[in-house]
C-alpha positions as CSV (number, residue, x, y, z in Angstrom):
1,M,7.7,4.5,38.4
2,K,5.5,1.7,39.8
3,G,8.1,0.9,42.5
4,H,8.1,4.6,43.6
5,G,4.3,4.6,43.8
6,I,4.2,1.4,46.0
7,N,6.9,2.8,48.4
8,S,4.9,6.0,48.9
9,F,1.7,4.2,49.5
10,M,3.3,1.8,52.0
11,A,4.6,4.8,54.0
12,F,1.0,6.2,54.0
13,L,-0.3,2.9,55.4
14,L,2.3,2.7,58.1
15,N,1.5,6.3,59.2
16,M,-2.3,5.7,59.4
17,K,-3.7,6.2,62.8
18,G,-5.2,3.2,64.5
19,N,-4.4,-0.5,64.4
20,N,-7.1,-1.7,62.0
21,M,-4.8,-4.1,60.1
22,Q,-7.7,-5.5,58.0
23,R,-8.5,-2.1,56.7
24,K,-4.8,-1.5,55.8
25,I,-4.6,-4.8,54.0
26,S,-7.8,-4.1,52.0
27,L,-6.5,-0.7,50.9
28,F,-3.2,-2.1,49.8
29,V,-5.0,-4.8,47.7
30,I,-7.1,-2.2,46.0
31,F,-4.0,-0.2,45.2
32,L,-2.3,-3.2,43.6
33,I,-5.3,-4.0,41.5
34,V,-5.6,-0.4,40.2
35,T,-1.9,-0.1,39.6
36,F,-1.4,-3.2,37.6
37,S,-4.7,-3.4,35.8
38,Y,-4.0,-0.2,33.8
39,P,-1.0,0.0,31.5
40,N,1.4,2.8,32.1
41,K,0.9,5.6,29.6
42,V,4.5,5.2,28.5
43,L,3.5,1.8,27.0
44,A,0.6,3.3,25.1
45,T,1.9,3.0,21.6
46,D,4.3,0.8,19.7
47,R,6.2,3.8,18.5
48,D,7.1,4.7,22.2
49,I,8.5,1.3,23.1
50,W,10.0,0.0,19.9
51,N,13.5,1.1,19.2
52,S,15.6,0.2,16.2
53,N,17.8,-2.9,16.7
54,P,21.5,-2.4,15.8
55,I,22.0,-6.1,15.9
56,A,19.3,-6.7,13.3
57,E,20.8,-3.9,11.2
58,R,24.3,-5.5,11.3
59,W,22.7,-8.9,10.4
60,V,20.9,-7.3,7.4
61,L,24.2,-5.9,6.1
62,E,25.8,-9.3,6.4
63,Q,23.1,-10.9,4.3
64,I,23.3,-8.2,1.6
65,V,27.1,-8.7,1.3
66,L,26.4,-12.5,0.8
67,G,23.8,-11.7,-1.9
68,E,21.1,-13.3,0.3
69,V,17.6,-12.2,1.2
70,A,17.6,-10.7,4.7
71,D,14.4,-12.3,6.1
72,L,14.3,-10.9,9.6
73,S,11.6,-13.3,10.8
74,E,14.1,-16.1,10.5
75,R,16.7,-14.6,12.7
76,F,14.5,-12.5,15.0
77,P,11.2,-14.3,15.7
78,D,10.0,-11.5,18.0
79,R,8.5,-8.7,15.8
80,T,9.7,-6.0,18.1
81,N,13.3,-7.0,17.4
82,R,13.0,-6.4,13.7
83,V,12.8,-2.6,13.8
84,L,15.2,-0.9,11.4
85,S,15.9,2.9,11.5
86,V,15.2,5.3,8.7
87,A,18.9,6.5,9.0
88,F,20.0,2.9,8.4
89,L,17.8,2.4,5.4
90,E,18.7,5.8,3.9
91,N,22.4,5.2,4.3
92,L,22.0,1.8,2.7
93,L,20.1,3.1,-0.2
94,E,22.5,6.0,-0.9
95,G,25.6,3.8,-0.6
96,N,26.8,5.5,2.6
97,T,28.0,2.2,4.2
98,S,31.2,0.3,4.0
99,I,29.7,-2.8,2.3
100,D,29.8,-3.8,-1.3
101,I,26.3,-4.6,-2.6
102,T,26.1,-7.5,-5.0
103,R,24.2,-7.7,-8.3
104,H,21.3,-9.2,-6.3
105,G,20.7,-5.7,-4.7
106,I,19.1,-5.0,-1.4
107,R,16.5,-7.6,-0.4
108,I,14.8,-7.3,3.0
109,R,11.8,-9.1,4.3
110,N,9.7,-8.8,7.5
111,A,11.2,-5.6,8.8
112,V,9.4,-3.1,10.8
113,F,9.8,0.7,10.2
114,V,8.4,2.7,13.1
115,E,9.7,6.1,12.0
116,R,8.4,8.1,9.0
117,L,10.3,7.4,5.8
118,A,10.9,10.8,4.3
119,L,12.9,9.7,1.2
120,E,11.7,12.1,-1.4
121,S,14.0,12.7,-4.3
122,I,16.2,9.7,-3.3
123,E,18.2,8.0,-6.1
124,V,18.8,4.2,-5.7
125,E,21.1,2.3,-8.1
126,H,20.3,-1.2,-6.8
127,E,17.3,-3.4,-6.9
128,L,15.3,-2.9,-3.7
129,W,12.9,-5.3,-2.0
130,L,11.1,-4.3,1.2
131,D,8.7,-7.2,1.1
132,N,6.3,-8.3,4.0
133,C,7.4,-5.2,5.8
134,E,5.4,-3.0,8.1
135,F,5.5,0.8,7.7
136,Q,4.0,2.5,10.8
137,G,4.7,6.1,9.7
138,Y,4.1,7.7,6.4
139,V,6.3,6.8,3.4
140,D,7.3,9.6,0.9
141,M,9.4,8.5,-2.1
142,S,8.0,11.2,-4.4
143,E,10.3,12.4,-7.2
144,G,12.7,9.5,-6.4
145,Y,14.6,7.6,-9.1
146,F,15.1,3.8,-9.0
147,H,17.4,2.4,-11.6
148,K,16.1,-1.2,-11.1
149,D,13.2,-3.0,-9.6
150,L,11.3,-1.7,-6.6
151,S,9.2,-4.2,-4.5
152,F,6.9,-3.8,-1.5
153,E,5.0,-7.2,-2.0
154,S,2.8,-8.2,0.9
155,S,3.8,-5.2,2.9
156,I,1.5,-3.0,5.1
157,F,1.4,0.8,5.0
158,N,-0.3,2.1,8.1
159,D,-0.1,5.8,7.1
160,W,-0.2,7.8,3.9
161,V,2.0,6.9,0.9
162,D,3.4,9.3,-1.7
163,F,5.0,7.9,-4.9
164,G,4.1,11.0,-6.9
165,E,6.5,11.6,-9.9
166,L,8.6,8.6,-8.8
167,I,10.7,7.1,-11.7
168,I,11.4,3.3,-11.8
169,E,13.4,2.1,-14.7
170,Q,12.3,-1.5,-14.4
171,T,9.4,-3.1,-12.5
172,L,7.2,-2.1,-9.5
173,Y,5.8,-4.9,-7.3
174,L,2.9,-4.2,-5.0
175,N,1.1,-7.5,-5.1
176,D,-1.0,-8.2,-1.9
177,T,0.2,-4.9,-0.4
178,W,-2.2,-3.2,2.1
179,F,-2.6,0.5,2.1
180,E,-4.5,0.9,5.4
181,S,-4.7,4.7,5.7
182,S,-7.9,6.6,4.9
183,Y,-5.7,9.2,3.3
184,E,-5.2,9.2,-0.4
185,T,-2.4,7.1,-1.8
186,N,-0.6,9.2,-4.4
187,F,1.0,7.8,-7.6
188,N,0.3,10.9,-9.6
189,A,2.7,11.3,-12.6
190,M,4.7,8.2,-11.6
191,Q,6.7,6.7,-14.5
192,V,7.6,3.0,-14.6
193,N,9.4,1.8,-17.7
194,G,8.6,-1.9,-17.0
195,R,5.5,-3.5,-15.5
196,V,3.5,-2.6,-12.5
197,F,2.0,-5.4,-10.3
198,L,-0.9,-4.6,-8.0
199,E,-2.6,-8.1,-7.9
200,G,-4.5,-8.5,-4.7
201,A,-3.6,-5.1,-3.3
202,V,-6.0,-3.4,-0.9
203,F,-6.6,0.3,-0.7
204,A,-8.6,1.6,2.3
205,G,-8.5,5.2,1.1
206,P,-8.8,7.0,-2.3
207,V,-6.0,6.5,-4.9
208,D,-4.6,8.8,-7.5
209,F,-3.0,7.3,-10.6
210,R,-3.5,10.3,-12.8
211,Y,-0.9,10.9,-15.5
212,V,0.9,7.7,-14.6
213,N,3.1,6.3,-17.5
214,I,3.7,2.5,-17.5
215,G,6.0,1.1,-20.2
216,R,4.6,-2.5,-20.2
217,N,1.6,-4.2,-18.5
218,F,-0.4,-2.9,-15.6
219,I,-1.7,-5.9,-13.6
220,V,-4.4,-5.0,-11.0
221,D,-6.3,-8.3,-10.9
222,E,-8.3,-8.9,-7.7
223,A,-7.3,-5.6,-6.2
224,Q,-9.7,-4.0,-3.8
225,F,-10.4,-0.3,-3.8
226,M,-12.5,-0.1,-0.6
227,S,-12.9,3.6,-0.1
228,E,-16.0,5.6,-1.0
229,G,-13.5,8.1,-2.3
230,E,-12.4,8.1,-6.0
231,A,-10.0,5.7,-7.7
232,D,-8.7,8.1,-10.2
233,F,-6.9,6.8,-13.3
234,N,-7.6,9.8,-15.5
235,S,-5.1,10.3,-18.3
236,I,-3.1,7.2,-17.3
237,R,-0.9,5.8,-20.1
238,V,-0.1,2.0,-20.4
239,E,2.0,1.0,-23.3
240,D,0.8,-2.6,-23.3
241,S,-2.4,-4.0,-21.5
242,I,-4.2,-3.3,-18.3
243,F,-5.6,-6.2,-16.3
244,L,-8.4,-5.6,-13.8
245,N,-10.0,-9.0,-13.7
246,S,-12.1,-9.5,-10.5
247,A,-11.0,-6.1,-9.1
248,S,-13.6,-4.3,-7.0
249,F,-14.3,-0.6,-6.7
250,S,-16.4,0.7,-3.8
251,G,-16.3,4.4,-4.9
252,P,-16.4,6.3,-8.2
253,V,-13.9,5.4,-10.8
254,D,-12.3,7.6,-13.5
255,F,-10.5,6.2,-16.6
256,G,-11.3,9.3,-18.6
257,Y,-8.6,10.0,-21.3
258,A,-6.7,6.9,-20.4
259,N,-4.5,5.6,-23.3
260,I,-4.0,1.9,-23.4
261,G,-1.6,0.5,-26.1
262,G,-2.9,-3.1,-25.9
263,N,-6.1,-4.4,-24.2
264,F,-8.3,-3.2,-21.4
265,I,-9.3,-6.4,-19.6
266,A,-11.7,-6.2,-16.6
267,N,-13.6,-9.4,-16.7
268,E,-15.7,-10.1,-13.6
269,A,-14.7,-6.8,-12.1
270,Q,-17.2,-5.1,-9.8
271,F,-18.0,-1.4,-9.9
272,I,-20.0,-1.4,-6.6
273,S,-20.6,2.3,-6.2
274,E,-23.8,4.0,-7.3
275,E,-21.6,6.9,-8.5
276,K,-20.4,7.1,-12.0
277,A,-17.7,4.9,-13.6
278,N,-16.2,7.2,-16.2
279,F,-14.4,6.0,-19.3
280,N,-15.1,9.1,-21.4
281,T,-12.5,9.6,-24.2
282,M,-10.5,6.5,-23.2
283,K,-8.4,5.1,-26.1
284,V,-7.7,1.3,-26.4
285,E,-5.6,0.2,-29.3
286,I,-6.8,-3.5,-29.5
287,A,-9.8,-4.6,-27.4
288,V,-11.9,-4.0,-24.3
289,F,-13.1,-7.1,-22.2
290,L,-15.9,-6.5,-19.7
291,N,-17.4,-10.0,-19.6
292,N,-19.5,-10.7,-16.5
293,T,-18.6,-7.3,-15.1
294,I,-21.0,-5.6,-12.8
295,F,-21.7,-1.8,-12.9
296,S,-24.0,-0.6,-10.1
297,G,-23.9,3.1,-11.0
298,P,-24.0,5.1,-14.2
299,V,-21.4,4.4,-16.9
300,D,-20.0,6.9,-19.4
301,F,-18.4,5.4,-22.5
302,R,-18.8,8.5,-24.6
303,H,-16.1,9.2,-27.1
304,V,-14.3,5.9,-26.3
305,A,-12.1,4.7,-29.2
306,V,-11.3,0.9,-29.5
307,G,-9.1,-0.4,-32.3
308,E,-10.7,-3.8,-32.8
309,S,-13.4,-5.2,-30.4
310,F,-15.6,-4.3,-27.4
311,N,-16.6,-7.4,-25.5
312,A,-19.1,-7.2,-22.6
313,N,-20.9,-10.5,-22.6
314,N,-23.1,-11.0,-19.6
315,A,-22.1,-7.6,-18.2
316,Q,-24.7,-6.1,-15.8
317,F,-25.6,-2.5,-15.9
318,T,-28.0,-2.2,-12.9
319,S,-28.3,1.6,-12.5
320,K,-31.5,3.4,-13.2
321,E,-29.5,5.6,-15.5
322,E,-28.7,4.0,-18.9
323,A,-25.0,3.3,-19.8
324,D,-24.0,6.0,-22.2
325,F,-22.2,4.7,-25.3
326,N,-22.8,7.8,-27.4
327,T,-20.1,8.5,-30.1
328,M,-18.1,5.4,-29.0
329,K,-16.0,4.0,-31.9
330,V,-15.1,0.4,-32.3
331,G,-12.9,-0.8,-35.2
332,K,-14.4,-4.2,-35.9
333,F,-17.1,-5.6,-33.7
334,V,-19.1,-5.3,-30.4
335,L,-20.3,-8.3,-28.4
336,L,-23.0,-7.7,-25.8
337,E,-24.5,-11.2,-25.4
338,E,-26.5,-12.2,-22.3
């Protein structure tokens, strides 16, 4: 395209009347500056110029057959060469390839997915790692069924994510994962029979954990909920304990009707928003720990039921509205020391 433009302009210069060579040279220099200073529109977005790499896809298959982790950064240092297609991933997950997958499952690191991952209702029999990966389009795994672990550790989601009604028989790993979209990340009614790890995860938009069912612990330590939209955990059920130590919430939070089979542990957590943090009718079988936790907005603990102890030593309730503990029930003792 650029070559064609230069040829046309050269013809224009040669046909100019007069012999003012200096003027012709000046015009040509200006043309070159304008032409090469502004990128062609074809190069405007990564999605336009990045194509899936069949060599990388074949290499991934080779590593999976060997039972190894397919870390694309080791074989393909250039990030643009690590693009895997949705068709490749879908065929791999559904067993539509000629390879035998070992007991180690499918383990991929540092891949780039440019296309949208529309994988709703997919069923995957093997353990799946997509760690340190980049997802430029939306990811939809709603109503899917994973027989073993599912991991997106340290990955980046640039667009919206839907895990609604997803079933995972074992563990979900989302440690240090970034959800960069301002759209809501949906986990509504997800069921995980093992543990869920969200340590250090970052959510730029609202998040929906309503009616999620977790068979063991829910670890959310140091996670950041950065949106002014709601982090909604209403009616979540965790069979063991939930850990929210040093987590921060920039918007309203709702744990109303949550059912926790072990402990609710949120020491040094920060509820930054001046909007309400709602725990109304939450049930915790053993103990609540809110030591050194900061609440900037109103707090609703009405009708909360705690089996043994409620611990909020050095907790700070800085809102003009008083924290409401009306009708809260604690089985043994309450600690609110300063």
